[in-house]
C-alpha positions in Angstrom: -14.6 -19.0 15.3 -12.1 -18.6 12.5 -12.8 -16.1 9.7 -14.2 -17.7 6.6 -12.2 -17.3 3.4 -14.3 -15.8 0.5 -12.4 -15.2 -2.7 -14.1 -14.3 -6.0 -12.8 -16.5 -8.8 -15.2 -15.6 -11.6 -18.4 -13.5 -11.6 -20.3 -16.8 -10.9 -18.0 -18.7 -8.6 -16.1 -18.0 -5.4 -13.7 -20.0 -3.2 -14.6 -20.3 0.5 -13.2 -22.2 3.4 -14.4 -23.1 6.9 -10.9 -22.0 8.0 -10.1 -25.3 9.7 -10.5 -28.3 7.3 -12.0 -27.6 3.9 -12.2 -25.5 0.8 -15.6 -25.3 -0.9 -16.9 -23.4 -3.9 -20.0 -21.3 -3.9 -22.0 -20.4 -7.1 -24.0 -17.3 -7.8 -27.6 -18.0 -8.5 -30.3 -15.5 -9.5 -33.6 -16.3 -7.7 -36.9 -15.1 -9.1 -39.6 -15.6 -6.5 -42.3 -15.2 -9.1 -41.2 -18.5 -10.8 -41.6 -20.6 -7.7 -44.2 -23.4 -8.1 -46.5 -22.1 -5.3 -46.1 -18.4 -6.1 -49.3 -16.3 -5.8 -49.2 -12.6 -6.7 -49.6 -10.4 -3.7 -52.9 -8.5 -3.3 -51.1 -5.1 -3.7 -49.8 -6.2 -7.2 -46.1 -5.6 -6.3 -44.1 -8.6 -7.3 -40.9 -9.3 -5.5 -37.7 -8.5 -7.4 -35.2 -11.2 -8.4 -32.3 -11.5 -6.1 -28.8 -13.0 -6.1 -27.7 -15.7 -3.7 -24.5 -17.6 -3.3 -25.1 -21.3 -2.9 -22.6 -23.9 -1.7 -22.0 -26.4 -4.6 -21.8 -29.3 -2.0 -18.2 -30.1 -2.9 -15.4 -30.1 -0.3 -11.7 -30.3 -0.7 -9.0 -30.6 2.0 -7.3 -27.4 3.2 -4.1 -28.3 1.4 -2.3 -27.3 -1.8 -3.8 -30.3 -3.6 -7.2 -29.5 -2.3 -6.9 -25.9 -3.5 -5.8 -27.1 -7.0 -8.7 -29.5 -7.1 -11.2 -26.8 -6.2 -9.8 -24.5 -8.8 -10.0 -27.2 -11.4 -13.6 -27.8 -10.5 -14.4 -24.1 -11.2 -12.4 -24.3 -14.4 -14.4 -27.2 -15.7 -17.8 -25.6 -14.7 -16.8 -22.3 -16.3 -15.6 -23.8 -19.5 -18.7 -26.1 -19.8 -21.0 -23.0 -19.4 -19.2 -21.2 -22.2 -21.2 -23.1 -24.9 -18.2 -24.4 -26.8 -19.4 -26.7 -29.6 -16.2 -28.7 -30.4 -13.8 -30.8 -28.5 -10.7 -28.8 -29.6 -12.3 -25.6 -28.5 -13.3 -27.1 -25.2 -9.8 -28.4 -24.5 -8.1 -25.1 -25.5 -10.4 -23.1 -23.3 -9.9 -25.4 -20.4 -6.1 -25.4 -20.9 -6.1 -21.6 -21.1 -8.1 -21.2 -17.9 -6.0 -23.8 -16.1 -2.8 -22.1 -17.1 -4.0 -18.7 -15.7 -5.0 -20.4 -12.4 -1.7 -22.2 -12.2 0.2 -19.0 -12.8 -1.8 -17.2 -10.1 -1.3 -20.1 -7.6 2.4 -20.0 -8.3 2.6 -16.4 -7.1 2.6 -14.6 -10.5 1.0 -11.5 -9.2 0.5 -10.1 -12.8 -1.9 -12.8 -13.7 -5.7 -12.2 -13.4 -7.7 -15.4 -12.8 -11.2 -14.2 -13.6 -13.0 -15.6 -16.6 
């Protein structure tokens, strides 16, 4: 079995690969078991702690340069949308800035940091 790629892109997203055909993106999710619909407090009164999980977003891109760029653009859009920007100009500027940082990193500019 080929080792799976697992590269953090932002605190909430990471790039993974099956090593053979596809890139995919995983998103960090905080799971609070006490908020589940069928949750019943335990008899001893100790509630389980919230935990972090990485979940596959369900999107797959081919293991090619174009596939990598498409996966990174997906993360850029999701990251900028989550930034609570209230006007179109700000949204476009934030997306452009994030995309430029990613493009520089992909083009081997080792000084560029990609994280949000």
